[in-house]
VEXKOLDREN-488909 format. One record per residue (C-alpha): residue number from 1; residue in one letter; x, y, z. Coordinates in nm, 3 decimals, always signed. Layout:
BEGIN
node n:NUM; res:a; X:X; Y:Y; Z:Z
...
END
This chain:
BEGIN
node n:1; res:m; X:+7.206; Y:+12.553; Z:+12.876
node n:2; res:q; X:+7.283; Y:+12.628; Z:+12.516
node n:3; res:p; X:+7.005; Y:+12.559; Z:+12.256
node n:4; res:l; X:+7.072; Y:+12.279; Z:+12.032
node n:5; res:a; X:+7.193; Y:+12.381; Z:+11.682
node n:6; res:s; X:+6.938; Y:+12.307; Z:+11.422
node n:7; res:q; X:+7.065; Y:+12.121; Z:+11.122
node n:8; res:p; X:+6.981; Y:+12.270; Z:+10.790
node n:9; res:r; X:+6.682; Y:+12.106; Z:+10.628
node n:10; res:p; X:+6.757; Y:+11.939; Z:+10.289
node n:11; res:l; X:+6.606; Y:+12.091; Z:+9.987
node n:12; res:l; X:+6.453; Y:+11.756; Z:+9.879
node n:13; res:p; X:+6.335; Y:+11.475; Z:+10.095
node n:14; res:p; X:+6.544; Y:+11.153; Z:+10.085
node n:15; res:t; X:+6.419; Y:+10.908; Z:+9.841
node n:16; res:p; X:+6.660; Y:+10.606; Z:+9.882
node n:17; res:e; X:+6.386; Y:+10.365; Z:+9.741
node n:18; res:f; X:+6.420; Y:+10.502; Z:+9.391
node n:19; res:l; X:+6.753; Y:+10.699; Z:+9.369
node n:20; res:a; X:+6.969; Y:+10.386; Z:+9.383
node n:21; res:p; X:+7.145; Y:+10.171; Z:+9.140
node n:22; res:l; X:+6.891; Y:+9.887; Z:+9.111
node n:23; res:p; X:+6.580; Y:+10.085; Z:+9.041
node n:24; res:l; X:+6.774; Y:+10.312; Z:+8.803
node n:25; res:l; X:+6.913; Y:+10.009; Z:+8.626
node n:26; res:a; X:+6.561; Y:+9.887; Z:+8.583
node n:27; res:v; X:+6.456; Y:+10.219; Z:+8.429
node n:28; res:g; X:+6.762; Y:+10.191; Z:+8.192
node n:29; res:l; X:+6.685; Y:+9.830; Z:+8.105
node n:30; res:m; X:+6.324; Y:+9.922; Z:+8.013
node n:31; res:a; X:+6.448; Y:+10.210; Z:+7.795
node n:32; res:l; X:+6.695; Y:+10.000; Z:+7.617
node n:33; res:n; X:+6.452; Y:+9.723; Z:+7.567
node n:34; res:d; X:+6.167; Y:+9.950; Z:+7.437
node n:35; res:a; X:+6.393; Y:+10.156; Z:+7.214
node n:36; res:y; X:+6.638; Y:+9.893; Z:+7.071
node n:37; res:l; X:+6.578; Y:+9.541; Z:+7.174
node n:38; res:k; X:+6.203; Y:+9.499; Z:+7.093
node n:39; res:p; X:+6.229; Y:+9.648; Z:+6.745
node n:40; res:t; X:+6.540; Y:+9.431; Z:+6.655
node n:41; res:l; X:+6.485; Y:+9.105; Z:+6.856
node n:42; res:h; X:+6.103; Y:+9.110; Z:+6.889
node n:43; res:g; X:+6.029; Y:+8.785; Z:+7.088
node n:44; res:a; X:+5.886; Y:+8.657; Z:+7.414
node n:45; res:l; X:+6.175; Y:+8.778; Z:+7.624
node n:46; res:t; X:+6.175; Y:+9.128; Z:+7.493
node n:47; res:g; X:+5.804; Y:+9.126; Z:+7.538
node n:48; res:k; X:+5.823; Y:+9.055; Z:+7.906
node n:49; res:l; X:+6.144; Y:+9.239; Z:+8.000
node n:50; res:s; X:+5.977; Y:+9.583; Z:+8.013
node n:51; res:d; X:+5.684; Y:+9.438; Z:+8.217
node n:52; res:l; X:+5.928; Y:+9.308; Z:+8.472
node n:53; res:a; X:+6.140; Y:+9.621; Z:+8.483
node n:54; res:g; X:+5.829; Y:+9.844; Z:+8.507
node n:55; res:c; X:+5.668; Y:+9.645; Z:+8.782
node n:56; res:f; X:+5.993; Y:+9.685; Z:+8.985
node n:57; res:f; X:+6.070; Y:+10.049; Z:+8.935
node n:58; res:l; X:+5.722; Y:+10.215; Z:+8.900
node n:59; res:p; X:+5.621; Y:+10.158; Z:+9.276
node n:60; res:l; X:+5.955; Y:+10.300; Z:+9.380
node n:61; res:w; X:+5.926; Y:+10.607; Z:+9.141
node n:62; res:i; X:+5.571; Y:+10.679; Z:+9.260
node n:63; res:s; X:+5.694; Y:+10.661; Z:+9.625
node n:64; res:a; X:+5.973; Y:+10.896; Z:+9.545
node n:65; res:l; X:+5.718; Y:+11.138; Z:+9.379
node n:66; res:l; X:+5.497; Y:+11.123; Z:+9.680
node n:67; res:a; X:+5.796; Y:+11.209; Z:+9.894
node n:68; res:l; X:+5.815; Y:+11.546; Z:+9.702
node n:69; res:a; X:+5.437; Y:+11.606; Z:+9.736
node n:70; res:t; X:+5.353; Y:+11.477; Z:+10.088
node n:71; res:r; X:+5.500; Y:+11.430; Z:+10.413
node n:72; res:w; X:+5.396; Y:+11.068; Z:+10.422
node n:73; res:p; X:+5.634; Y:+10.805; Z:+10.574
node n:74; res:l; X:+5.811; Y:+10.567; Z:+10.349
node n:75; res:r; X:+5.584; Y:+10.279; Z:+10.433
node n:76; res:r; X:+5.274; Y:+10.468; Z:+10.319
node n:77; res:r; X:+5.441; Y:+10.597; Z:+10.008
node n:78; res:l; X:+5.552; Y:+10.252; Z:+9.925
node n:79; res:a; X:+5.211; Y:+10.101; Z:+9.991
node n:80; res:a; X:+5.055; Y:+10.372; Z:+9.755
node n:81; res:g; X:+5.312; Y:+10.320; Z:+9.487
node n:82; res:c; X:+5.263; Y:+9.942; Z:+9.491
node n:83; res:a; X:+4.882; Y:+9.960; Z:+9.497
node n:84; res:a; X:+4.870; Y:+10.217; Z:+9.206
node n:85; res:t; X:+5.123; Y:+10.007; Z:+9.001
node n:86; res:a; X:+4.929; Y:+9.687; Z:+9.061
node n:87; res:l; X:+4.605; Y:+9.858; Z:+8.956
node n:88; res:f; X:+4.760; Y:+10.038; Z:+8.653
node n:89; res:f; X:+4.940; Y:+9.734; Z:+8.523
node n:90; res:t; X:+4.633; Y:+9.497; Z:+8.578
node n:91; res:l; X:+4.424; Y:+9.745; Z:+8.381
node n:92; res:i; X:+4.652; Y:+9.783; Z:+8.085
node n:93; res:s; X:+4.723; Y:+9.414; Z:+8.068
node n:94; res:t; X:+4.370; Y:+9.312; Z:+8.070
node n:95; res:s; X:+4.173; Y:+9.594; Z:+7.895
node n:96; res:h; X:+4.245; Y:+9.714; Z:+7.535
node n:97; res:l; X:+4.056; Y:+10.030; Z:+7.606
node n:98; res:a; X:+4.282; Y:+10.104; Z:+7.906
node n:99; res:a; X:+4.595; Y:+10.030; Z:+7.715
node n:100; res:g; X:+4.480; Y:+10.260; Z:+7.426
node n:101; res:a; X:+4.393; Y:+10.537; Z:+7.659
node n:102; res:v; X:+4.747; Y:+10.527; Z:+7.820
node n:103; res:c; X:+4.904; Y:+10.519; Z:+7.471
node n:104; res:a; X:+4.699; Y:+10.832; Z:+7.373
node n:105; res:g; X:+4.816; Y:+11.008; Z:+7.690
node n:106; res:l; X:+5.171; Y:+10.916; Z:+7.624
node n:107; res:e; X:+5.142; Y:+11.056; Z:+7.265
node n:108; res:v; X:+5.031; Y:+11.391; Z:+7.403
node n:109; res:a; X:+5.285; Y:+11.402; Z:+7.688
node n:110; res:t; X:+5.590; Y:+11.293; Z:+7.486
node n:111; res:a; X:+5.523; Y:+11.458; Z:+7.136
node n:112; res:p; X:+5.698; Y:+11.785; Z:+7.235
node n:113; res:f; X:+6.009; Y:+11.576; Z:+7.293
node n:114; res:g; X:+5.997; Y:+11.401; Z:+6.958
node n:115; res:f; X:+5.860; Y:+11.066; Z:+7.073
node n:116; res:s; X:+5.566; Y:+10.902; Z:+6.909
node n:117; res:g; X:+5.422; Y:+10.563; Z:+6.806
node n:118; res:h; X:+5.363; Y:+10.437; Z:+7.154
node n:119; res:r; X:+5.221; Y:+10.079; Z:+7.174
node n:120; res:i; X:+5.093; Y:+9.881; Z:+7.465
node n:121; res:a; X:+4.976; Y:+9.534; Z:+7.388
node n:122; res:s; X:+4.711; Y:+9.421; Z:+7.632
node n:123; res:d; X:+4.815; Y:+9.077; Z:+7.721
node n:124; res:p; X:+4.689; Y:+8.895; Z:+8.046
node n:125; res:t; X:+5.009; Y:+8.686; Z:+8.063
node n:126; res:d; X:+5.193; Y:+9.011; Z:+8.151
node n:127; res:l; X:+5.041; Y:+8.977; Z:+8.492
node n:128; res:l; X:+5.313; Y:+8.731; Z:+8.564
node n:129; res:a; X:+5.527; Y:+9.033; Z:+8.629
node n:130; res:l; X:+5.321; Y:+9.153; Z:+8.922
node n:131; res:p; X:+5.538; Y:+8.969; Z:+9.182
node n:132; res:l; X:+5.800; Y:+9.237; Z:+9.099
node n:133; res:v; X:+5.561; Y:+9.479; Z:+9.264
node n:134; res:a; X:+5.612; Y:+9.292; Z:+9.590
node n:135; res:a; X:+5.991; Y:+9.284; Z:+9.532
node n:136; res:a; X:+5.982; Y:+9.666; Z:+9.497
node n:137; res:w; X:+5.800; Y:+9.683; Z:+9.831
node n:138; res:w; X:+6.069; Y:+9.467; Z:+9.986
node n:139; res:y; X:+6.349; Y:+9.665; Z:+9.819
node n:140; res:g; X:+6.208; Y:+9.999; Z:+9.922
node n:141; res:r; X:+6.170; Y:+9.897; Z:+10.282
node n:142; res:r; X:+6.527; Y:+9.766; Z:+10.309
node n:143; res:a; X:+6.653; Y:+10.084; Z:+10.131
node n:144; res:g; X:+6.470; Y:+10.307; Z:+10.377
node n:145; res:a; X:+6.585; Y:+10.092; Z:+10.665
node n:146; res:a; X:+6.951; Y:+10.130; Z:+10.564
node n:147; res:r; X:+6.901; Y:+10.518; Z:+10.572
node n:148; res:g; X:+6.704; Y:+10.500; Z:+10.894
node n:149; res:l; X:+6.366; Y:+10.588; Z:+10.738
node n:150; res:a; X:+6.156; Y:+10.262; Z:+10.766
END
């Protein structure tokens, strides 16, 4: 009996929940909105667009980062990403202190790249975007199932 040939192990774990068109489109939409649409068309729609995009892609991004750092299954990574996003988003939407602390951290992290002037408006109505966290859970599970990971 011959031994089974072992398949080479991939350098990076699969992260179908984030490295897919829809989450990457959400990242692009948020970047476009924050860099161009908000400053030129400042209004209710541009104010909420980044919240919606962020609540969708952030849990998936956190899950993908956890895939690099842990051996957790997709379901656990998605749960952690969704919980962290919901907590983070709730804090910055309801606490001026939390929003200010995040902006200060962003200033330090992005200054070497020439970015500055970060602003987060603490607004409890932003919590209307939280259902997108659940949509990210659903999307991530489906993306994983399509790759045989869920």
